[in-house]
C-alpha positions, -999 to 999 in steps of 0.1 A, spaced: -3 1 -1 12 36 -9 5 52 24 19 85 7 -18 87 -8 -28 97 19 -13 125 29 -26 160 29 10 182 33 13 213 13 -22 210 6 -49 237 16 -84 226 26 -116 251 30 -134 236 60 -175 244 67 -192 243 99 -160 238 115 -169 251 148 -190 220 160 -194 185 152 -184 168 120 -168 196 108 -145 203 140 -135 166 134 -124 168 94 -109 204 103 -88 185 131 -83 153 116 -72 171 82 -46 190 106 -28 162 116 -26 146 80 -8 179 73 -32 199 58 -34 233 61 -70 243 68 -93 271 67 -120 272 91 -153 287 87 -187 292 102 -208 319 123 -194 320 156 -152 333 159 -152 317 197 -158 280 188 -137 280 157 -109 293 173 -119 266 196 -112 239 170 -77 258 161 -66 253 197 -73 220 191 -55 214 157 -20 205 149 8 218 128 7 253 122 -6 279 91 -42 272 95 -67 305 93 -100 314 109 -124 331 86 -163 340 100 -183 337 74 -226 337 75 -229 310 40 -267 328 44 -252 356 26 -251 332 -6 -247 360 -32 -211 371 -16 -198 332 -14 -178 333 -43 -161 368 -38 -153 356 -2 -138 325 -19 -119 346 -38 -105 371 -16 -98 342 8 -72 324 -23 -58 356 -29 -44 355 9 -36 321 11 -29 305 -27 -53 279 -50 -73 257 -29 -69 218 -30 -99 212 -13 -136 222 -1 -152 204 24 -191 220 30 -204 201 65 -226 234 75 -259 227 77 -290 230 101 -316 204 106 -356 213 115 -380 186 128 -410 199 112 -442 182 98 -454 192 65 -488 205 87 -470 235 100 -441 239 76 -439 276 63 -422 286 31 -395 307 50 -386 277 72 -385 257 43 -363 286 24 -335 284 53 -328 249 47 -324 251 12 -302 281 18 -280 266 41 -278 226 30 -279 232 -6 -282 269 -23 -247 279 -3 -232 243 -14 -237 258 -50 -225 289 -47 -189 275 -29 -180 251 -58 -190 282 -78 -163 306 -58 -140 271 -55 -139 266 -92 -128 305 -97 -97 313 -114 -69 310 -94 -93 299 -64 -86 261 -67 -50 242 -74 -54 213 -98 -64 177 -89 -88 194 -65 -114 178 -46 -147 187 -34 -169 166 -6 -199 175 -2 -219 165 35 -255 147 27 -274 126 50 -290 93 47 -323 111 53 -314 121 13 -317 83 7 -343 70 27 -374 88 44 -384 99 74 -415 117 91 -413 157 98 -383 161 82 -395 162 45 -378 195 38 -337 186 50 -346 156 34 -350 171 2 -319 198 7 -296 169 14 -313 150 -20 -305 176 -39 -267 177 -33 -266 144 -41 -280 153 -77 -262 187 -82 -228 165 -75 -238 142 -99 -239 167 -131 -212 191 -112 -188 163 -107 -190 155 -149 -189 191 -159 -158 200 -136 -138 169 -150 -122 186 -174 -111 211 -145 -93 183 -120 -118 190 -101 -136 157 -81 -168 163 -63 -182 137 -47 -205 134 -15 -209 116 16 -241 105 36 -238 100 75 -264 82 93 -275 92 132 -237 106 142 -238 115 184 -229 155 171 -241 185 191 -269 191 164 -278 156 169 -286 161 206 -307 190 206 -326 169 178 -327 140 207 -341 162 232 -373 161 207 -375 127 207 -392 104 235 -362 80 246 -385 49 230 -382 72 198 -347 77 204 -341 37 208 -359 28 177 -340 51 159 -308 33 175 -317 1 164 -320 11 125 -280 13 128 -270 -24 132 -230 -13 139 -248 15 163 -249 54 165 -214 64 147 -195 95 161 -178 128 139 -146 108 135 -160 77 117 -170 101 90 -140 124 95 -119 98 78 -142 93 51 -136 130 38 -105 124 41 -99 96 23 -121 115 -3 -101 146 -3 -67 128 -8 -52 114 -36 -61 74 -30 -97 84 -41 -83 103 -73 -107 78 -93 -139 84 -79 -162 112 -86 -198 120 -88 -205 96 -64 -217 95 -28 -202 74 1 -227 63 26 -217 58 60 -242 51 82 -239 16 102 -256 -1 83 -290 18 83 -294 21 43 -292 -18 40 -323 -23 54 
């Protein structure tokens, strides 16, 4: 095995949602693998906390609200002017609201789609700009098993994550000639802060039922971070336009 394929030394990666959960764990892992990481999220204090846990130096904290989707390409252009061309992009930022259709509003629908899907489109639009992207680069978008399998009261969240999968397939074909690979990772239920907030709205019986749907048990942010790192690295150089499902067997039923 050529272990150097998993090295990220000399590469710069932008990670959204780096203030907690999967984004934070991914940023830490990439730093251990030798990458220089640009951390972004809305909470500067929490981004600094992530930074304090990372290996190496040269990493950069860039607070930004991805809800301002029209400003994303220019923001990436500014970052690349300071860091040099980016070798990778991980879009981990996202929100999940449990809202039955009977009480769903257009505003809540638009909010989830903008944060989970529209921002991803604009991030990739910005990433592929001349001077922003390095040769043989890789993009990983965080989808979800809920984009592949249905559950009650999360239809809009499911739609936003399914949209990422469709977008990645076409974007991968469109950008292959530019040397950019585009893939998704679809996690099952991972024990993060966001998942903990959702858990508080469940009965113990409901949570136990979700746990039983994962034959290998519930996942950790590290389980997902390792999958993301694989797709970013040269070990995944012949993989594009696909979705890597990391779900402890959830979708095997």
